[in-house]
C-alpha positions, 0 to 999 in steps of 0.5 A: 071307484070311490063314490061321494057317499062313500067319502062322506060315510067314511069321514063320518065313521072316523069323526073327521072334519072335511079339513082333517080329511083334506090334510090326511089326503094332502089336498085342498078343502074345496076339492074334498067338498066337491068330491063329497057333493056327488052320490055316485063317482065324482068327476075327477082325476083318477089319481085324486080319488086314489089319493083320497081312498088311500088316506081313508084306508090308512085310517082303517076304512074299507070300501065295499060294494059297487058304485051302484051299491056303495058301502064302507066299513071301519076295520079298526079304530084310528090312533089319536 
């Protein structure tokens, strides 16, 4: 599952603001802010995390590791 630190790292790699990530994931800015506040797996509905993960993966992010040792890599540069 996705961790808050992976979300923050992925967003930084893409150069996205919280507002941009929220728009791509079709969720509210406060929801993204809440999820990013946790270093581990944030308490949330599974579908919310899956939607966020899918939006980041569409932009070229790949998630690696485990919740204990999370990782994130940029597979390709996103199109402008």
